[in-house]
All heavy atoms as a GROMACS GRO file, in nm:
protein
  534
    1MET      N    1   6.220   6.668  -2.444
    1MET     CA    2   6.130   6.624  -2.342
    1MET      C    3   6.102   6.748  -2.266
    1MET      O    4   6.177   6.839  -2.252
    1MET     CB    5   6.197   6.528  -2.242
    1MET     CG    6   6.223   6.396  -2.300
    1MET     SD    7   6.219   6.286  -2.155
    1MET     CE    8   6.218   6.145  -2.241
    2SER      N    9   5.976   6.745  -2.202
    2SER     CA   10   5.939   6.860  -2.116
    2SER      C   11   5.994   6.856  -1.975
    2SER      O   12   6.019   6.744  -1.927
    2SER     CB   13   5.788   6.865  -2.122
    2SER     OG   14   5.742   6.744  -2.036
    3LYS      N   15   6.014   6.979  -1.933
    3LYS     CA   16   6.071   6.989  -1.788
    3LYS      C   17   5.960   6.969  -1.690
    3LYS      O   18   5.842   7.007  -1.713
    3LYS     CB   19   6.130   7.131  -1.765
    3LYS     CG   20   6.252   7.153  -1.859
    3LYS     CD   21   6.302   7.304  -1.834
    3LYS     CE   22   6.414   7.321  -1.924
    3LYS     NZ   23   6.461   7.466  -1.884
    4PRO      N   24   5.996   6.903  -1.579
    4PRO     CA   25   5.888   6.889  -1.466
    4PRO      C   26   5.851   7.028  -1.407
    4PRO      O   27   5.926   7.120  -1.403
    4PRO     CB   28   5.964   6.809  -1.366
    4PRO     CG   29   6.100   6.801  -1.393
    4PRO     CD   30   6.120   6.849  -1.541
    5ASN      N   31   5.732   7.042  -1.392
    5ASN     CA   32   5.674   7.162  -1.328
    5ASN      C   33   5.704   7.178  -1.177
    5ASN      O   34   5.663   7.094  -1.099
    5ASN     CB   35   5.520   7.170  -1.350
    5ASN     CG   36   5.460   7.295  -1.322
    5ASN    OD1   37   5.530   7.390  -1.264
    5ASN    ND2   38   5.335   7.313  -1.361
    6PRO      N   39   5.783   7.278  -1.142
    6PRO     CA   40   5.827   7.277  -0.994
    6PRO      C   41   5.709   7.313  -0.904
    6PRO      O   42   5.698   7.274  -0.792
    6PRO     CB   43   5.944   7.388  -0.996
    6PRO     CG   44   5.928   7.451  -1.123
    6PRO     CD   45   5.860   7.366  -1.218
    7SER      N   46   5.623   7.390  -0.956
    7SER     CA   47   5.509   7.434  -0.866
    7SER      C   48   5.415   7.310  -0.835
    7SER      O   49   5.360   7.302  -0.728
    7SER     CB   50   5.432   7.537  -0.927
    7SER     OG   51   5.373   7.493  -1.058
    8ARG      N   52   5.421   7.208  -0.930
    8ARG     CA   53   5.340   7.100  -0.906
    8ARG      C   54   5.398   7.013  -0.799
    8ARG      O   55   5.336   6.946  -0.713
    8ARG     CB   56   5.329   7.014  -1.039
    8ARG     CG   57   5.241   6.884  -1.033
    8ARG     CD   58   5.228   6.820  -1.153
    8ARG     NE   59   5.103   6.775  -1.172
    8ARG     CZ   60   5.050   6.714  -1.275
    8ARG    NH1   61   5.138   6.692  -1.381
    8ARG    NH2   62   4.927   6.674  -1.287
    9GLU      N   63   5.533   7.001  -0.781
    9GLU     CA   64   5.598   6.920  -0.688
    9GLU      C   65   5.585   6.993  -0.550
    9GLU      O   66   5.584   6.915  -0.443
    9GLU     CB   67   5.744   6.909  -0.717
    9GLU     CG   68   5.767   6.822  -0.841
    9GLU     CD   69   5.910   6.814  -0.895
    9GLU    OE1   70   5.993   6.876  -0.815
    9GLU    OE2   71   5.935   6.751  -0.991
   10LEU      N   72   5.569   7.114  -0.541
   10LEU     CA   73   5.557   7.187  -0.418
   10LEU      C   74   5.417   7.182  -0.350
   10LEU      O   75   5.400   7.194  -0.235
   10LEU     CB   76   5.605   7.335  -0.426
   10LEU     CG   77   5.754   7.358  -0.469
   10LEU    CD1   78   5.781   7.501  -0.500
   10LEU    CD2   79   5.843   7.303  -0.355
   11ARG      N   80   5.326   7.171  -0.440
   11ARG     CA   81   5.180   7.154  -0.386
   11ARG      C   82   5.159   7.037  -0.313
   11ARG      O   83   5.214   6.929  -0.331
   11ARG     CB   84   5.084   7.170  -0.510
   11ARG     CG   85   5.076   7.302  -0.559
   11ARG     CD   86   4.962   7.302  -0.651
   11ARG     NE   87   5.006   7.225  -0.782
   11ARG     CZ   88   4.923   7.187  -0.882
   11ARG    NH1   89   4.797   7.204  -0.868
   11ARG    NH2   90   4.970   7.125  -0.980
   12GLN      N   91   5.084   7.048  -0.206
   12GLN     CA   92   5.038   6.921  -0.139
   12GLN      C   93   4.934   6.833  -0.221
   12GLN      O   94   4.858   6.912  -0.280
   12GLN     CB   95   4.981   6.960  -0.005
   12GLN     CG   96   5.086   6.997   0.096
   12GLN     CD   97   5.028   7.029   0.229
   12GLN    OE1   98   4.901   7.036   0.249
   12GLN    NE2   99   5.111   7.030   0.328
   13PRO      N  100   4.947   6.718  -0.216
   13PRO     CA  101   4.847   6.640  -0.299
   13PRO      C  102   4.709   6.659  -0.244
   13PRO      O  103   4.690   6.664  -0.116
   13PRO     CB  104   4.894   6.490  -0.288
   13PRO     CG  105   4.979   6.489  -0.165
   13PRO     CD  106   5.023   6.631  -0.151
   14ALA      N  107   4.604   6.658  -0.325
   14ALA     CA  108   4.464   6.674  -0.279
   14ALA      C  109   4.428   6.545  -0.209
   14ALA      O  110   4.482   6.429  -0.235
   14ALA     CB  111   4.376   6.700  -0.409
   15LEU      N  112   4.316   6.550  -0.130
   15LEU     CA  113   4.266   6.429  -0.069
   15LEU      C  114   4.216   6.332  -0.173
   15LEU      O  115   4.132   6.374  -0.262
   15LEU     CB  116   4.158   6.471   0.025
   15LEU     CG  117   4.196   6.519   0.153
   15LEU    CD1  118   4.072   6.561   0.225
   15LEU    CD2  119   4.276   6.423   0.239
   16SER      N  120   4.249   6.209  -0.164
   16SER     CA  121   4.209   6.112  -0.266
   16SER      C  122   4.089   6.040  -0.200
   16SER      O  123   4.071   6.041  -0.069
   16SER     CB  124   4.309   6.018  -0.298
   16SER     OG  125   4.347   5.928  -0.192
   17ARG      N  126   4.013   5.974  -0.281
   17ARG     CA  127   3.900   5.890  -0.228
   17ARG      C  128   3.955   5.777  -0.124
   17ARG      O  129   3.896   5.758  -0.034
   17ARG     CB  130   3.835   5.827  -0.338
   17ARG     CG  131   3.708   5.756  -0.295
   17ARG     CD  132   3.641   5.687  -0.419
   17ARG     NE  133   3.557   5.803  -0.478
   17ARG     CZ  134   3.500   5.783  -0.582
   17ARG    NH1  135   3.497   5.674  -0.650
   17ARG    NH2  136   3.422   5.881  -0.643
   18ARG      N  137   4.066   5.727  -0.159
   18ARG     CA  138   4.121   5.628  -0.078
   18ARG      C  139   4.154   5.679   0.057
   18ARG      O  140   4.133   5.607   0.164
   18ARG     CB  141   4.252   5.558  -0.150
   18ARG     CG  142   4.311   5.458  -0.060
   18ARG     CD  143   4.433   5.386  -0.148
   18ARG     NE  144   4.387   5.331  -0.268
   18ARG     CZ  145   4.452   5.286  -0.363
   18ARG    NH1  146   4.594   5.296  -0.348
   18ARG    NH2  147   4.413   5.239  -0.473
   19THR      N  148   4.214   5.801   0.064
   19THR     CA  149   4.253   5.852   0.192
   19THR      C  150   4.120   5.887   0.268
   19THR      O  151   4.119   5.858   0.389
   19THR     CB  152   4.328   5.983   0.172
   19THR    OG1  153   4.446   5.956   0.092
   19THR    CG2  154   4.384   6.049   0.304
   20VAL      N  155   4.022   5.932   0.202
   20VAL     CA  156   3.895   5.961   0.284
   20VAL      C  157   3.832   5.840   0.348
   20VAL      O  158   3.796   5.836   0.462
   20VAL     CB  159   3.796   6.045   0.200
   20VAL    CG1  160   3.668   6.046   0.263
   20VAL    CG2  161   3.848   6.176   0.156
   21PHE      N  162   3.834   5.736   0.255
   21PHE     CA  163   3.775   5.609   0.303
   21PHE      C  164   3.860   5.543   0.422
   21PHE      O  165   3.808   5.488   0.520
   21PHE     CB  166   3.749   5.508   0.199
   21PHE     CG  167   3.621   5.538   0.119
   21PHE    CD1  168   3.640   5.562  -0.019
   21PHE    CD2  169   3.507   5.564   0.169
   21PHE    CE1  170   3.528   5.586  -0.103
   21PHE    CE2  171   3.395   5.590   0.099
   21PHE     CZ  172   3.415   5.602  -0.046
   22ALA      N  173   3.986   5.563   0.411
   22ALA     CA  174   4.075   5.505   0.521
   22ALA      C  175   4.053   5.583   0.652
   22ALA      O  176   4.043   5.526   0.753
   22ALA     CB  177   4.216   5.511   0.488
   23GLY      N  178   4.038   5.705   0.641
   23GLY     CA  179   4.008   5.794   0.753
   23GLY      C  180   3.881   5.758   0.828
   23GLY      O  181   3.862   5.752   0.938
   24VAL      N  182   3.772   5.734   0.743
   24VAL     CA  183   3.649   5.700   0.788
   24VAL      C  184   3.650   5.551   0.863
   24VAL      O  185   3.590   5.537   0.960
   24VAL     CB  186   3.535   5.694   0.676
   24VAL    CG1  187   3.412   5.624   0.722
   24VAL    CG2  188   3.513   5.829   0.622
   25GLY      N  189   3.731   5.463   0.802
   25GLY     CA  190   3.742   5.337   0.866
   25GLY      C  191   3.816   5.349   0.999
   25GLY      O  192   3.772   5.287   1.098
   26VAL      N  193   3.921   5.421   1.005
   26VAL     CA  194   3.986   5.450   1.134
   26VAL      C  195   3.899   5.511   1.242
   26VAL      O  196   3.892   5.465   1.351
   26VAL     CB  197   4.124   5.523   1.114
   26VAL    CG1  198   4.185   5.574   1.243
   26VAL    CG2  199   4.217   5.452   1.030
   27ALA      N  200   3.823   5.602   1.202
   27ALA     CA  201   3.728   5.674   1.288
   27ALA      C  202   3.616   5.580   1.335
   27ALA      O  203   3.583   5.579   1.457
   27ALA     CB  204   3.659   5.797   1.214
   28GLY      N  205   3.573   5.481   1.253
   28GLY     CA  206   3.474   5.386   1.286
   28GLY      C  207   3.534   5.285   1.394
   28GLY      O  208   3.464   5.260   1.496
   29VAL      N  209   3.661   5.243   1.372
   29VAL     CA  210   3.721   5.151   1.468
   29VAL      C  211   3.745   5.214   1.597
   29VAL      O  212   3.720   5.164   1.714
   29VAL     CB  213   3.849   5.105   1.402
   29VAL    CG1  214   3.932   5.017   1.511
   29VAL    CG2  215   3.823   5.014   1.291
   30ALA      N  216   3.779   5.351   1.597
   30ALA     CA  217   3.811   5.431   1.720
   30ALA      C  218   3.674   5.441   1.802
   30ALA      O  219   3.678   5.418   1.915
   30ALA     CB  220   3.876   5.559   1.694
   31ALA      N  221   3.560   5.474   1.725
   31ALA     CA  222   3.427   5.489   1.794
   31ALA      C  223   3.402   5.359   1.853
   31ALA      O  224   3.333   5.347   1.967
   31ALA     CB  225   3.328   5.530   1.695
   32ALA      N  226   3.417   5.246   1.781
   32ALA     CA  227   3.368   5.114   1.841
   32ALA      C  228   3.452   5.075   1.961
   32ALA      O  229   3.404   5.020   2.063
   32ALA     CB  230   3.391   5.002   1.729
   33ALA      N  231   3.594   5.097   1.953
   33ALA     CA  232   3.667   5.081   2.059
   33ALA      C  233   3.636   5.173   2.186
   33ALA      O  234   3.630   5.120   2.305
   33ALA     CB  235   3.811   5.107   2.039
   34ALA      N  236   3.594   5.297   2.170
   34ALA     CA  237   3.550   5.383   2.276
   34ALA      C  238   3.423   5.332   2.337
   34ALA      O  239   3.401   5.350   2.452
   34ALA     CB  240   3.535   5.518   2.218
   35THR      N  241   3.341   5.266   2.260
   35THR     CA  242   3.218   5.210   2.314
   35THR      C  243   3.230   5.095   2.388
   35THR      O  244   3.169   5.070   2.495
   35THR     CB  245   3.118   5.184   2.203
   35THR    OG1  246   3.097   5.305   2.122
   35THR    CG2  247   2.982   5.141   2.248
   36VAL      N  248   3.321   5.003   2.334
   36VAL     CA  249   3.354   4.872   2.413
   36VAL      C  250   3.430   4.878   2.534
   36VAL      O  251   3.408   4.813   2.639
   36VAL     CB  252   3.404   4.772   2.308
   36VAL    CG1  253   3.436   4.653   2.379
   36VAL    CG2  254   3.312   4.751   2.195
   37LEU      N  255   3.540   4.959   2.527
   37LEU     CA  256   3.642   4.955   2.641
   37LEU      C  257   3.578   5.001   2.772
   37LEU      O  258   3.608   4.939   2.870
   37LEU     CB  259   3.760   5.042   2.599
   37LEU     CG  260   3.845   4.978   2.490
   37LEU    CD1  261   3.959   5.077   2.459
   37LEU    CD2  262   3.896   4.836   2.538
   38PRO      N  263   3.503   5.101   2.786
   38PRO     CA  264   3.445   5.147   2.905
   38PRO      C  265   3.352   5.032   2.962
   38PRO      O  266   3.354   5.010   3.090
   38PRO     CB  267   3.367   5.263   2.880
   38PRO     CG  268   3.419   5.330   2.760
   38PRO     CD  269   3.468   5.212   2.675
   39GLY      N  270   3.289   4.954   2.882
   39GLY     CA  271   3.212   4.843   2.934
   39GLY      C  272   3.287   4.739   2.992
   39GLY      O  273   3.263   4.658   3.078
   40ALA      N  274   3.414   4.710   2.932
   40ALA     CA  275   3.502   4.603   2.972
   40ALA      C  276   3.546   4.644   3.116
   40ALA      O  277   3.577   4.556   3.202
   40ALA     CB  278   3.623   4.595   2.875
   41VAL      N  279   3.587   4.772   3.139
   41VAL     CA  280   3.631   4.812   3.271
   41VAL      C  281   3.512   4.797   3.371
   41VAL      O  282   3.547   4.760   3.479
   41VAL     CB  283   3.674   4.958   3.262
   41VAL    CG1  284   3.711   5.010   3.405
   41VAL    CG2  285   3.789   4.969   3.173
   42ARG      N  286   3.393   4.831   3.349
   42ARG     CA  287   3.280   4.818   3.437
   42ARG      C  288   3.252   4.680   3.470
   42ARG      O  289   3.203   4.650   3.569
   42ARG     CB  290   3.166   4.893   3.384
   42ARG     CG  291   3.163   5.045   3.402
   42ARG     CD  292   3.040   5.106   3.365
   42ARG     NE  293   3.060   5.152   3.217
   42ARG     CZ  294   2.955   5.126   3.129
   42ARG    NH1  295   2.848   5.062   3.159
   42ARG    NH2  296   2.967   5.156   3.011
   43SER      N  297   3.269   4.589   3.370
   43SER     CA  298   3.233   4.445   3.396
   43SER      C  299   3.307   4.382   3.500
   43SER      O  300   3.277   4.268   3.532
   43SER     CB  301   3.239   4.382   3.266
   43SER     OG  302   3.371   4.364   3.215
   44THR      N  303   3.422   4.441   3.541
   44THR     CA  304   3.522   4.370   3.646
   44THR      C  305   3.451   4.370   3.787
   44THR      O  306   3.483   4.304   3.868
   44THR     CB  307   3.648   4.431   3.654
   44THR    OG1  308   3.641   4.577   3.682
   44THR    CG2  309   3.728   4.422   3.511
   45ALA      N  310   3.352   4.464   3.806
   45ALA     CA  311   3.281   4.473   3.933
   45ALA      C  312   3.184   4.353   3.950
   45ALA      O  313   3.128   4.308   3.850
   45ALA     CB  314   3.193   4.595   3.952
   46PRO      N  315   3.178   4.299   4.072
   46PRO     CA  316   3.081   4.186   4.079
   46PRO      C  317   2.945   4.220   4.066
   46PRO      O  318   2.890   4.332   4.108
   46PRO     CB  319   3.100   4.138   4.226
   46PRO     CG  320   3.164   4.255   4.299
   46PRO     CD  321   3.241   4.337   4.199
   47ALA      N  322   2.870   4.144   3.981
   47ALA     CA  323   2.732   4.185   3.939
   47ALA      C  324   2.634   4.119   4.050
   47ALA      O  325   2.660   4.009   4.107
   47ALA     CB  326   2.711   4.120   3.808
   48ALA      N  327   2.529   4.187   4.072
   48ALA     CA  328   2.434   4.136   4.172
   48ALA      C  329   2.354   4.021   4.094
   48ALA      O  330   2.333   4.030   3.972
   48ALA     CB  331   2.329   4.253   4.213
   49PRO      N  332   2.323   3.919   4.172
   49PRO     CA  333   2.243   3.807   4.112
   49PRO      C  334   2.114   3.864   4.057
   49PRO      O  335   2.044   3.935   4.127
   49PRO     CB  336   2.235   3.715   4.224
   49PRO     CG  337   2.258   3.778   4.352
   49PRO     CD  338   2.349   3.906   4.313
   50ALA      N  339   2.071   3.813   3.938
   50ALA     CA  340   1.945   3.858   3.879
   50ALA      C  341   1.825   3.789   3.960
   50ALA      O  342   1.839   3.666   3.993
   50ALA     CB  343   1.938   3.827   3.738
   51ALA      N  344   1.737   3.859   3.989
   51ALA     CA  345   1.611   3.809   4.053
   51ALA      C  346   1.528   3.734   3.951
   51ALA      O  347   1.519   3.768   3.838
   51ALA     CB  348   1.526   3.917   4.099
   52PRO      N  349   1.488   3.604   3.993
   52PRO     CA  350   1.410   3.531   3.898
   52PRO      C  351   1.281   3.598   3.868
   52PRO      O  352   1.219   3.643   3.952
   52PRO     CB  353   1.389   3.389   3.971
   52PRO     CG  354   1.409   3.425   4.120
   52PRO     CD  355   1.505   3.541   4.116
   53GLN      N  356   1.243   3.580   3.733
   53GLN     CA  357   1.106   3.652   3.693
   53GLN      C  358   0.999   3.542   3.724
   53GLN      O  359   1.012   3.421   3.709
   53GLN     CB  360   1.119   3.690   3.549
   53GLN     CG  361   1.227   3.796   3.528
   53GLN     CD  362   1.200   3.868   3.395
   53GLN    OE1  363   1.097   3.840   3.330
   53GLN    NE2  364   1.287   3.969   3.370
   54PRO      N  365   0.872   3.598   3.756
   54PRO     CA  366   0.767   3.512   3.774
   54PRO      C  367   0.739   3.429   3.651
   54PRO      O  368   0.769   3.474   3.537
   54PRO     CB  369   0.654   3.611   3.800
   54PRO     CG  370   0.715   3.738   3.836
   54PRO     CD  371   0.849   3.737   3.780
   55ALA      N  372   0.673   3.320   3.657
   55ALA     CA  373   0.652   3.220   3.542
   55ALA      C  374   0.564   3.296   3.443
   55ALA      O  375   0.573   3.255   3.326
   55ALA     CB  376   0.588   3.090   3.607
   56GLY      N  377   0.468   3.373   3.476
   56GLY     CA  378   0.371   3.433   3.382
   56GLY      C  379   0.422   3.564   3.319
   56GLY      O  380   0.334   3.633   3.265
   57SER      N  381   0.548   3.599   3.324
   57SER     CA  382   0.585   3.722   3.267
   57SER      C  383   0.636   3.724   3.132
   57SER      O  384   0.684   3.827   3.081
   57SER     CB  385   0.695   3.786   3.358
   57SER     OG  386   0.815   3.708   3.341
   58GLY      N  387   0.623   3.616   3.054
   58GLY     CA  388   0.664   3.596   2.920
   58GLY      C  389   0.552   3.651   2.826
   58GLY      O  390   0.482   3.754   2.848
   59TYR      N  391   0.547   3.594   2.710
   59TYR     CA  392   0.453   3.634   2.606
   59TYR      C  393   0.314   3.628   2.654
   59TYR      O  394   0.277   3.524   2.701
   59TYR     CB  395   0.472   3.543   2.483
   59TYR     CG  396   0.374   3.579   2.373
   59TYR    CD1  397   0.410   3.674   2.282
   59TYR    CD2  398   0.278   3.493   2.341
   59TYR    CE1  399   0.313   3.695   2.164
   59TYR    CE2  400   0.184   3.517   2.246
   59TYR     CZ  401   0.208   3.622   2.162
   59TYR     OH  402   0.124   3.651   2.051
   60GLN      N  403   0.236   3.728   2.631
   60GLN     CA  404   0.096   3.719   2.661
   60GLN      C  405   0.005   3.767   2.533
   60GLN      O  406   0.044   3.860   2.468
   60GLN     CB  407   0.059   3.820   2.781
   60GLN     CG  408   0.134   3.791   2.896
   60GLN     CD  409   0.110   3.884   3.007
   60GLN    OE1  410   0.039   3.979   2.998
   60GLN    NE2  411   0.166   3.853   3.123
   61LEU      N  412  -0.090   3.686   2.509
   61LEU     CA  413  -0.178   3.717   2.397
   61LEU      C  414  -0.283   3.809   2.440
   61LEU      O  415  -0.391   3.782   2.494
   61LEU     CB  416  -0.240   3.584   2.351
   61LEU     CG  417  -0.327   3.605   2.214
   61LEU    CD1  418  -0.232   3.632   2.100
   61LEU    CD2  419  -0.377   3.465   2.183
   62THR      N  420  -0.263   3.941   2.424
   62THR     CA  421  -0.353   4.048   2.465
   62THR      C  422  -0.426   4.089   2.350
   62THR      O  423  -0.417   4.054   2.233
   62THR     CB  424  -0.266   4.177   2.521
   62THR    OG1  425  -0.198   4.221   2.413
   62THR    CG2  426  -0.192   4.134   2.641
   63ASP      N  427  -0.535   4.177   2.373
   63ASP     CA  428  -0.612   4.226   2.264
   63ASP      C  429  -0.532   4.312   2.153
   63ASP      O  430  -0.566   4.291   2.033
   63ASP     CB  431  -0.729   4.312   2.320
   63ASP     CG  432  -0.828   4.250   2.401
   63ASP    OD1  433  -0.850   4.123   2.376
   63ASP    OD2  434  -0.891   4.306   2.486
   64HIS      N  435  -0.438   4.373   2.211
   64HIS     CA  436  -0.351   4.456   2.106
   64HIS      C  437  -0.284   4.354   2.010
   64HIS      O  438  -0.271   4.379   1.895
   64HIS     CB  439  -0.249   4.528   2.201
   64HIS     CG  440  -0.143   4.598   2.104
   64HIS    ND1  441  -0.167   4.722   2.038
   64HIS    CD2  442  -0.019   4.570   2.082
   64HIS    CE1  443  -0.066   4.748   1.968
   64HIS    NE2  444   0.031   4.663   1.999
   65VAL      N  445  -0.229   4.240   2.056
   65VAL     CA  446  -0.162   4.148   1.994
   65VAL      C  447  -0.257   4.073   1.894
   65VAL      O  448  -0.217   4.057   1.778
   65VAL     CB  449  -0.081   4.045   2.079
   65VAL    CG1  450  -0.022   3.933   1.991
   65VAL    CG2  451   0.023   4.116   2.162
   66LYS      N  452  -0.364   4.038   1.940
   66LYS     CA  453  -0.463   3.985   1.855
   66LYS      C  454  -0.503   4.070   1.743
   66LYS      O  455  -0.523   4.023   1.624
   66LYS     CB  456  -0.591   3.945   1.935
   66LYS     CG  457  -0.574   3.833   2.032
   66LYS     CD  458  -0.697   3.808   2.111
   66LYS     CE  459  -0.674   3.701   2.217
   66LYS     NZ  460  -0.790   3.685   2.301
   67ARG      N  461  -0.520   4.197   1.767
   67ARG     CA  462  -0.552   4.301   1.660
   67ARG      C  463  -0.448   4.303   1.562
   67ARG      O  464  -0.469   4.314   1.431
   67ARG     CB  465  -0.587   4.430   1.726
   67ARG     CG  466  -0.658   4.532   1.646
   67ARG     CD  467  -0.706   4.664   1.708
   67ARG     NE  468  -0.718   4.635   1.854
   67ARG     CZ  469  -0.642   4.708   1.949
   67ARG    NH1  470  -0.544   4.802   1.909
   67ARG    NH2  471  -0.657   4.698   2.080
   68TYR      N  472  -0.331   4.303   1.608
   68TYR     CA  473  -0.206   4.295   1.503
   68TYR      C  474  -0.213   4.179   1.423
   68TYR      O  475  -0.190   4.174   1.303
   68TYR     CB  476  -0.075   4.298   1.584
   68TYR     CG  477   0.031   4.282   1.495
   68TYR    CD1  478   0.073   4.379   1.408
   68TYR    CD2  479   0.105   4.170   1.492
   68TYR    CE1  480   0.182   4.360   1.309
   68TYR    CE2  481   0.212   4.130   1.394
   68TYR     CZ  482   0.247   4.230   1.306
   68TYR     OH  483   0.344   4.217   1.229
   69TYR      N  484  -0.239   4.058   1.482
   69TYR     CA  485  -0.245   3.934   1.409
   69TYR      C  486  -0.356   3.945   1.292
   69TYR      O  487  -0.347   3.897   1.186
   69TYR     CB  488  -0.261   3.812   1.491
   69TYR     CG  489  -0.144   3.782   1.571
   69TYR    CD1  490  -0.163   3.698   1.688
   69TYR    CD2  491  -0.011   3.813   1.537
   69TYR    CE1  492  -0.052   3.670   1.758
   69TYR    CE2  493   0.089   3.775   1.608
   69TYR     CZ  494   0.069   3.702   1.718
   69TYR     OH  495   0.184   3.666   1.788
   70GLN      N  496  -0.465   4.007   1.331
   70GLN     CA  497  -0.583   4.024   1.234
   70GLN      C  498  -0.531   4.107   1.117
   70GLN      O  499  -0.563   4.080   1.005
   70GLN     CB  500  -0.708   4.092   1.306
   70GLN     CG  501  -0.761   4.002   1.401
   70GLN     CD  502  -0.838   3.891   1.322
   70GLN    OE1  503  -0.882   3.910   1.214
   70GLN    NE2  504  -0.847   3.774   1.398
   71THR      N  505  -0.459   4.207   1.138
   71THR     CA  506  -0.421   4.298   1.027
   71THR      C  507  -0.302   4.245   0.964
   71THR      O  508  -0.279   4.284   0.829
   71THR     CB  509  -0.371   4.441   1.085
   71THR    OG1  510  -0.266   4.430   1.177
   71THR    CG2  511  -0.482   4.512   1.159
   72ALA      N  512  -0.228   4.148   0.997
   72ALA     CA  513  -0.117   4.097   0.939
   72ALA      C  514  -0.143   3.974   0.858
   72ALA      O  515  -0.052   3.923   0.788
   72ALA     CB  516  -0.004   4.058   1.039
   73ARG      N  517  -0.268   3.930   0.857
   73ARG     CA  518  -0.304   3.804   0.779
   73ARG      C  519  -0.288   3.836   0.636
   73ARG      O  520  -0.315   3.947   0.585
   73ARG     CB  521  -0.443   3.767   0.809
   73ARG     CG  522  -0.455   3.696   0.942
   73ARG     CD  523  -0.588   3.620   0.961
   73ARG     NE  524  -0.598   3.562   1.081
   73ARG     CZ  525  -0.705   3.526   1.135
   73ARG    NH1  526  -0.820   3.557   1.091
   73ARG    NH2  527  -0.700   3.466   1.267
   74VAL      N  528  -0.247   3.740   0.556
   74VAL     CA  529  -0.232   3.749   0.417
   74VAL      C  530  -0.335   3.668   0.344
   74VAL      O  531  -0.379   3.575   0.380
   74VAL     CB  532  -0.086   3.692   0.374
   74VAL    CG1  533  -0.074   3.702   0.223
   74VAL    CG2  534   0.019   3.771   0.443
   0.00000   0.00000   0.00000
């Protein structure tokens, strides 16, 4: 039988694809947590009541919208 190669045992293993993907997943979770957590702290402050919007501030059929509808016809 062949003897084990001692230099092979002393070397550090190369990065495997599994290790890289695990690292990317952990980084993604950390980024999401960093984004969400500051918002959770800020949301404890009392919010000012929202001013009601006027009745006519919704969808409006303007010339720009009509032009888009003309170009989008099939």
